[in-house]
C-alpha positions as CSV (number, residue, x, y, z in Angstrom):
1,M,33.2,-33.3,14.6
2,N,30.4,-32.9,12.2
3,K,27.3,-33.6,14.3
4,E,25.1,-34.0,11.3
5,T,27.3,-36.7,9.8
6,V,27.3,-38.6,13.1
7,E,23.6,-38.4,13.3
8,E,23.3,-39.7,9.8
9,W,25.5,-42.7,10.6
10,I,23.3,-43.4,13.6
11,K,20.1,-42.9,11.7
12,Y,21.1,-45.5,9.1
13,A,22.5,-47.9,11.8
14,D,19.2,-47.7,13.7
15,E,17.2,-48.4,10.6
16,N,19.3,-51.5,9.8
17,L,19.1,-52.7,13.4
18,N,15.4,-52.2,13.7
19,A,14.7,-53.8,10.3
20,G,16.8,-56.8,11.2
21,K,15.1,-57.2,14.5
22,Q,11.7,-57.1,13.0
23,L,12.6,-59.7,10.3
24,F,14.2,-61.9,13.0
25,E,11.2,-61.7,15.3
26,N,8.6,-62.4,12.6
27,N,10.3,-65.2,10.7
28,P,14.0,-65.8,11.4
29,N,14.3,-68.9,9.1
30,E,12.9,-67.2,6.1
31,F,15.0,-64.1,6.3
32,K,18.2,-65.3,8.0
33,T,20.6,-64.0,5.3
34,T,19.0,-60.6,5.3
35,V,19.0,-60.5,9.1
36,C,22.7,-61.3,9.2
37,F,23.4,-58.7,6.5
38,L,21.4,-56.0,8.3
39,M,23.0,-56.7,11.7
40,Q,26.5,-56.5,10.1
41,Q,25.5,-53.2,8.5
42,A,24.2,-51.8,11.8
43,V,27.3,-52.7,13.7
44,E,29.5,-51.3,11.0
45,K,27.6,-48.0,10.9
46,F,27.5,-47.6,14.7
47,L,31.3,-48.1,14.8
48,K,31.8,-45.6,12.0
49,A,29.5,-43.1,13.9
50,Y,31.8,-43.5,16.9
51,L,34.9,-42.9,14.8
52,V,33.3,-39.8,13.1
53,S,32.2,-38.5,16.5
54,N,35.9,-38.6,17.5
55,D,37.0,-36.7,14.3
56,I,38.3,-39.8,12.5
57,E,37.5,-39.6,8.8
58,I,36.0,-42.6,7.2
59,K,38.0,-43.1,4.0
60,E,36.2,-45.3,1.5
61,T,36.8,-45.7,-2.1
62,N,35.6,-48.4,-4.6
63,K,38.9,-50.2,-3.9
64,N,38.8,-49.7,-0.2
65,K,35.4,-50.4,1.3
66,I,35.5,-50.6,5.1
67,H,33.3,-53.6,6.0
68,D,35.8,-55.3,8.3
69,I,34.3,-55.1,11.8
70,G,37.6,-56.1,13.4
71,R,39.4,-53.3,11.6
72,L,36.8,-50.8,12.8
73,I,37.0,-52.1,16.3
74,N,40.8,-51.7,16.2
75,D,40.3,-48.1,15.1
76,C,37.8,-47.5,17.9
77,E,40.1,-49.2,20.4
78,K,42.8,-46.5,19.7
79,I,40.3,-44.0,21.1
80,D,38.9,-46.2,23.9
81,P,40.6,-49.4,24.9
82,S,37.4,-50.9,26.2
83,F,36.4,-51.6,22.5
84,N,38.9,-54.6,22.7
85,S,36.2,-56.5,24.6
86,L,34.1,-56.7,21.4
87,F,36.6,-59.2,20.0
88,K,35.0,-61.9,22.2
89,F,32.1,-61.8,19.8
90,N,34.3,-62.9,16.9
91,P,33.8,-59.9,14.5
92,D,35.3,-61.8,11.6
93,I,32.1,-63.9,11.4
94,L,30.0,-60.8,11.2
95,S,32.2,-59.1,8.7
96,K,31.6,-61.9,6.2
97,H,28.0,-61.0,6.0
98,A,28.8,-57.6,4.5
99,V,29.0,-59.4,1.1
100,N,28.4,-63.1,1.6
101,S,24.8,-62.8,2.8
102,R,23.8,-60.7,-0.2
103,Y,24.8,-63.1,-3.0
104,P,24.1,-66.8,-3.8
105,F,27.0,-69.3,-3.5
106,T,29.2,-67.0,-1.4
107,S,28.4,-68.2,2.0
108,K,27.8,-71.4,3.9
109,I,24.4,-72.1,5.4
110,I,23.6,-69.5,8.1
111,T,22.2,-70.9,11.3
112,L,20.5,-68.7,13.8
């Protein structure tokens, strides 16, 4: 395990989480797409930090970006079966915000 790499994943995840929380607390209706994007990014990075901490290499290329929260949960579940409980939160909805919340005409109206 590369401790520095894990710490970097967590640092960026925390930043996304905290920024999303602040935007949501201050004005959720004005920043709803940004909040959804930041929350998706935080979850994605926390899951990747867990995988890296267990010596699982995150292989990303331009053709193979790993934004699929369900896929990451499956990978984490191979290490710790309790990750399966995260599926009750419907990770597919969150995964869509990796891209859809960032561009016009790619998502339905987001309600918070």
